[in-house]
Structure formats: structure tokens, C-alpha cells
C-alpha positions in Angstrom: -28.9 3.7 1.0 -29.8 0.9 3.4 -28.6 -2.6 2.6 -30.7 -5.8 3.1 -29.1 -8.6 5.1 -26.7 -10.9 3.3 -28.3 -14.1 1.9 -27.7 -17.1 -0.3 -28.8 -16.5 -3.8 -29.1 -19.1 -6.6 -26.5 -18.4 -9.3 -29.1 -18.5 -12.1 -30.8 -15.5 -10.6 -27.7 -13.3 -11.1 -27.7 -11.3 -14.2 -24.1 -10.9 -15.4 -24.8 -7.6 -17.2 -21.4 -6.2 -16.7 -19.3 -9.2 -17.6 -18.0 -7.4 -20.7 -16.5 -4.7 -18.5 -14.3 -7.1 -16.6 -10.8 -8.3 -17.4 -10.4 -12.0 -17.3 -7.7 -13.4 -15.0 -7.6 -17.2 -14.9 -5.0 -17.3 -12.2 -7.0 -15.0 -9.9 -10.1 -17.2 -10.4 -8.1 -20.3 -9.6 -6.8 -18.8 -6.4 -10.4 -18.0 -5.5 -11.4 -21.6 -6.3 -8.7 -22.8 -3.8 -9.7 -20.3 -1.2 -13.5 -20.9 -1.4 -12.9 -24.7 -1.4 -10.8 -24.4 1.7 -12.5 -21.6 3.7 -15.8 -20.9 2.0 -16.9 -17.7 0.3 -15.5 -15.0 2.7 -16.6 -11.9 0.8 -20.1 -11.4 -0.5 -20.9 -10.5 -4.0 -22.8 -7.3 -4.6 -26.0 -7.1 -6.5 -29.0 -4.8 -7.1 -32.6 -5.9 -7.6 -34.1 -4.5 -10.7 -37.9 -5.2 -10.8 -39.4 -5.8 -14.2 -43.0 -5.2 -15.1 -45.0 -8.5 -15.2 -46.9 -9.3 -18.4 -50.4 -7.9 -18.4 -52.9 -10.3 -16.6 -50.1 -12.1 -14.8 -50.6 -11.7 -11.1 -48.0 -14.2 -9.9 -45.2 -12.7 -7.9 -41.8 -13.5 -9.4 -38.4 -13.0 -7.9 -36.8 -9.9 -9.2 -33.6 -10.5 -11.1 -30.4 -9.4 -9.4 -27.9 -7.5 -11.5 -24.4 -8.5 -10.4 -22.4 -5.4 -9.7 -19.2 -6.8 -8.1 -18.1 -10.4 -7.7 -17.7 -11.7 -11.2 -14.6 -13.7 -10.4 -16.2 -15.1 -7.3 -19.2 -16.3 -9.3 -16.8 -17.9 -11.8 -14.9 -19.7 -9.0 -18.2 -20.9 -7.5 -19.3 -22.4 -10.8 -15.9 -24.1 -11.2 -16.6 -25.7 -7.8 -20.0 -26.8 -8.9 -21.8 -24.6 -6.4 -25.4 -23.5 -7.0 -25.6 -20.5 -4.7 -23.5 -17.5 -3.7 -23.5 -15.2 -0.7 -24.8 -11.9 -2.0 -25.2 -8.5 -0.5 -28.2 -6.8 -2.0 -28.1 -3.1 -2.2 -31.3 -1.0 -2.1 -30.4 1.5 -4.8 -30.4 1.9 -8.6 -27.8 0.1 -10.8 -26.2 3.5 -11.6 -25.8 4.3 -7.9 -24.3 0.9 -7.2 -21.8 1.2 -10.1 -20.7 4.6 -8.8 -20.4 3.3 -5.3 -18.2 0.4 -6.4 -16.0 2.7 -8.5 -15.7 5.0 -5.5 -13.9 2.3 -3.5 -13.9 -1.4 -4.3 -13.8 -3.6 -1.2 -12.5 -6.7 -3.0 -9.9 -5.6 -5.5 -8.7 -2.6 -7.4 -10.1 -2.3 -10.9 -7.8 -1.8 -13.9 -8.0 1.5 -15.8 -9.8 -0.3 -18.6 -12.4 -1.8 -16.3 -13.0 1.7 -14.7 -13.3 3.2 -18.1 -15.9 0.6 -19.3 -18.0 1.1 -16.2 -17.9 4.9 -16.5 -18.9 4.6 -20.1 -21.9 2.6 -19.0 -22.8 5.3 -16.4 -22.5 8.1 -18.9 -24.1 6.4 -22.0 -26.7 4.0 -20.6 -27.6 5.7 -17.4 -27.4 9.3 -18.7 -25.2 10.7 -16.1 -23.1 13.7 -16.9 -19.4 13.4 -16.5 -19.6 15.9 -13.6 -22.3 13.8 -11.9 -20.5 10.5 -12.5 -17.3 12.1 -11.0 -19.3 13.3 -7.9 -20.9 9.9 -7.3 -17.6 8.1 -7.7 -15.8 10.5 -5.4 -13.4 11.6 -8.1 -12.8 14.8 -10.1 -14.1 15.4 -13.6 -10.6 15.1 -15.1 -10.3 11.5 -13.9 -13.6 10.7 -15.7 -12.4 12.4 -18.8 -9.1 10.6 -18.8 -10.8 7.2 -18.4 -13.3 7.9 -21.2 -10.5 9.2 -23.4 -8.6 6.0 -22.9 -11.6 4.1 -24.4 -11.6 6.5 -27.3 -7.9 5.8 -28.0 -7.8 2.0 -27.5 -9.3 0.1 -30.5 -12.2 -2.1 -29.7 -10.4 -5.2 -30.8 -7.6 -4.4 -28.3 -10.1 -3.9 -25.5 -11.5 -7.4 -26.2 -7.9 -8.8 -26.2 -7.3 -7.2 -22.8 -10.5 -8.9 -21.5 -9.2 -12.2 -22.8 -5.8 -11.7 -21.1 -4.1 -11.7 -24.4 -2.8 -8.2 -23.9 -2.2 -6.3 -20.6 -3.7 -2.9 -19.9 -0.2 -1.4 -19.9 0.5 -2.9 -23.4 -2.8 -1.7 -24.7 -2.1 1.9 -23.6 1.7 2.1 -24.2 2.1 0.0 -27.3 -1.1 -0.6 -29.2 -2.5 3.0 -28.9 0.6 4.7 -30.4 1.1 1.9 -32.9 -2.5 2.2 -34.1 -2.1 6.0 -34.5 1.0 5.5 -36.6 0.0 2.4 -38.5 -3.5 0.9 -37.9 -2.8 -2.0 -40.2 0.3 -3.1 -38.3 -1.6 -2.8 -35.0 -4.3 -5.1 -36.3 -1.8 -7.6 -37.7 0.2 -7.6 -34.5 -2.9 -8.2 -32.4 -4.0 -11.1 -34.7 -0.5 -12.6 -34.5 -0.5 -12.4 -30.7 -3.9 -14.2 -30.6 -2.0 -17.3 -31.7 -0.6 -19.2 -28.6 2.8 -19.7 -30.3 3.1 -16.0 -31.1 2.0 -14.6 -27.7 4.4 -12.1 -26.0 4.6 -11.0 -22.4 4.2 -7.4 -21.5 8.0 -7.1 -21.1 8.6 -8.7 -24.4 6.0 -6.5 -26.2 7.8 -3.5 -24.7 11.1 -4.7 -26.2 9.4 -5.5 -29.5 8.0 -1.9 -29.7 11.3 -0.3 -28.8 12.9 -2.2 -31.7 10.0 -1.5 -34.0 10.5 2.2 -33.6 14.1 2.0 -34.9 13.4 -0.6 -37.6 13.1 0.1 -41.4 10.0 -0.7 -43.3 10.9 -4.1 -44.5 12.0 -5.3 -41.1 8.8 -3.9 -39.6 6.7 -6.1 -41.9 8.6 -9.2 -40.6 8.3 -8.1 -37.0 4.5 -7.7 -37.3 4.1 -11.0 -39.0 6.3 -13.0 -36.7 6.7 -11.2 -33.3 7.7 -14.3 -31.4 10.5 -15.2 -33.9 11.8 -11.6 -33.7 11.8 -11.6 -29.9 13.5 -15.0 -29.8 16.3 -13.7 -32.0 16.7 -10.6 -29.8 16.9 -12.8 -26.7 19.5 -15.0 -28.4 21.6 -11.9 -29.2 21.3 -10.8 -25.6 22.5 -14.2 -24.4 25.5 -14.1 -26.7 26.3 -10.6 -25.6 26.1 -11.6 -21.9 28.3 -14.6 -22.5 30.9 -12.5 -24.3 30.8 -9.9 -21.5 31.2 -12.7 -18.9 34.1 -14.1 -20.8 35.9 -10.8 -21.2 35.4 -9.8 -17.6 35.2 -6.2 -16.2 38.3 -5.2 -18.3 36.4 -5.9 -21.5 33.4 -4.0 -20.3 35.5 -1.0 -19.2 37.2 -1.1 -22.7 33.8 -0.9 -24.4 32.5 1.8 -22.1 35.7 3.9 -22.7 35.3 3.6 -26.4 31.7 4.7 -26.2 32.7 7.6 -23.9 35.4 8.7 -26.3 32.9 8.8 -29.2 30.3 10.6 -27.0 32.9 13.2 -26.0 33.8 13.9 -29.6 30.1 14.4 -30.5 29.5 16.7 -27.5 32.6 18.7 -28.4 31.3 19.3 -31.9 27.8 20.3 -30.7 29.2 22.7 -27.9 31.6 24.4 -30.3 28.7 25.6 -32.4 27.0 27.3 -29.5 27.4 30.9 -28.5 27.9 32.4 -25.0 26.2 33.0 -22.7 24.3 29.7 -22.8 20.7 29.3 -21.7 20.2 28.5 -18.0 19.3 24.8 -18.5 22.4 24.3 -20.6 24.6 26.1 -18.1 23.3 23.9 -15.3 24.0 20.8 -17.4 27.5 21.9 -18.1 28.1 22.4 -14.3 26.8 18.9 -13.5 29.2 17.4 -16.1 32.1 19.4 -14.8 31.3 18.3 -11.3 31.4 14.6 -12.4 34.6 14.9 -14.4 37.2 15.0 -11.6 36.3 11.6 -10.3 36.5 10.1 -13.7 39.7 11.9 -14.4 41.2 10.6 -11.2 40.4 7.0 -12.1 41.8 7.4 -15.6 45.0 8.9 -14.3 45.3 6.1 -11.7 45.0 3.4 -14.2 47.2 5.3 -16.7 49.9 5.9 -14.1 49.9 2.2 -13.0 50.2 1.1 -16.7 53.1 3.5 -17.3 54.8 2.4 -14.0 54.4 -1.3 -15.0 55.9 -0.6 -18.5 58.9 1.3 -16.9 59.5 -1.6 -14.5 59.4 -4.2 -17.2 61.9 -2.1 -19.3 64.2 -1.8 -16.3 64.1 -5.5 -15.7 64.9 -6.2 -19.3 67.9 -3.8 -19.3 69.2 -5.3 -16.1 69.0 -8.8 -17.5 71.0 -7.7 -20.6 73.7 -6.0 -18.5 74.1 -9.1 -16.3 74.5 -11.3 -19.3 77.3 -9.2 -20.6 79.2 -9.4 -17.2 79.4 -13.2 -17.4 82.6 -14.9 -18.7 82.5 -16.3 -22.2 81.4 -19.9 -22.5 84.3 -22.4 -22.8 84.4 -24.8 -25.7 82.9 -28.1 -25.1 85.4 -31.0 -25.2 
């Protein structure tokens, strides 16, 4: 697969056929704008010529359109800078072979899982490659291709478009919207619509917090959470700030008091569960019991240390109080004041 020499190509000749498979990243494009403006285009775009038959009777030679395979962000940056041309490396191969080669090892950046899945779907559906052949050309195994294609089957199309628009991260699409859509498709659609509004947008971390709370919420609260995700997260953040302030005010003693109360309740629950079991226990349970027993002596030592110091302090205070009372009785009676 020989490559033609690098050359300058006018941007209007580049066919952005796979723009829909790329995830937008405005910050990455802006970084490229600054880099290209300062140092020029350092890495070539990759394109493949795809000759098209001329209309019958037209003998004029026309420049073959170039399908852009890799370099969509570089093209966007060049356009922002008002440039008319781009440095392009033209590969002498088919579009399908070029896609597989780029997937096998991108030279510029790592593709997200969604981008890989969209390109693979194009290879399988549009270029009629079997999953096995697509895996071979990409240098992967068939299970990798299957997992990527399965990802597309699970993620709703609206969520995929939101990922491309940077409204939702790939992680959130897979870890939040896929399970939410399985459980309640309407809630997934409404949450996505809410997050499309700038004032309702959530970061990946906030969306993870939102979903953790959603799992534990009752039906009425879930409705409010879906309708106003930003308001809910703001209230959660406010509670966290209040809790942190209270913890800071109480100091380590207050934190230890809360942990001990929690431990006491946990121990009581564990005792009730263990008392219902029969011996001998299963191997995993036996190992868990041994791990807990190994950890108990250190905790026991700290509890005894603090308990001993408290008892010693109480005895010392009682002794001082008794000594003061005896000393007072040894003093002579007060004389009358003239």
C-alpha cells in the first residue's frame, strides 16, 4: 500500500464523509488553532482518492475528490484560522482499507470507544466487511469488534448525537444512559433533553452522582430529578458543604464519634446475620471471618487505650475533688467579722 508524497490540498476538495463518526471537542480544536498558528500544521491529514465516473460525453479530466479519513479536528482548526489548504497525505488504497488502518493505530490521537464503534459500523454495513475481516484488518480480535458494535446497539441514537455535541461524555453514555434507558426509556429521554439546556448541563462527575441518587430515590423524587437535574445536584452539593462544615467544626472527635456509632450498628447487624448461619461455613465466608478477626486486635487496642485514658482521667478528677473537700475540713472555722 504505497503512499503518494505529502502535498497541499484545497479544503473544498476534502469530502468530510465521516464527520458524523467524530466526537466534537471545542477545547482540542482551540489548542490546534493555537499550535497551527504558532508552528504551522505539523501532522498531515489522511485522505483517500475515490475516482467517480464522469458523465457520458464529458472528456475533461477532473480532480478526484479526496475522502478525509483522519484529521477532522485539524481541518476545523485550519478553517477557524481562515486557511484555504491543508497538508494531506494521500493513501493509495480503498476507503475501507484506510479506515481499518487508522483504527489499527491512530498516529494523531486515540479514538473514543464511540468513534471506534461508528467507524466499525461503517466498515461492516457500508463496505460489507465481516466482523472477522474487520478485526483482522484493524489488528484486533473479533470480540473487540463485537463489543464495539454492541455498544452502538445499546446506546440510543439521541445519546450518540449528544456525545458528538459534547453534551454527554462517552463514560456517561455507557455507564448512565444505557442502564437508565433499559430501566426507564422515558426518563432517559427527558434527562437528555434537560441536559441539552445550558443551565441544566451536568459534568460527568455530577451525572454519576445524580445516577447514584436516582437509584435510591422513590418514584416522585425521580420525576423531579429528571425534570430538574441541575437543581437536584445543587441541593446535593449544598448538603455536602454543610456536612463538611459541621465535620470541620466538630473536629476529629466528632468524626470518630460518628464512625463508632456506625460501627456499633454494623456490628449488631452482622451479629444477627452470623447467628443465623450454620457451621461449617463456606470457604469465602470463612476467609472473610478470618480477615475481620485479623483486623479486630488493632481496633480493640485503640478502643482500650482511649477507654483506659478516659477512666484514668475520671479517677484523677474524683481524687482531686475528694482531696479538696478533706483540705477544706482541716481549716479552722472562720472568725466572725467585727
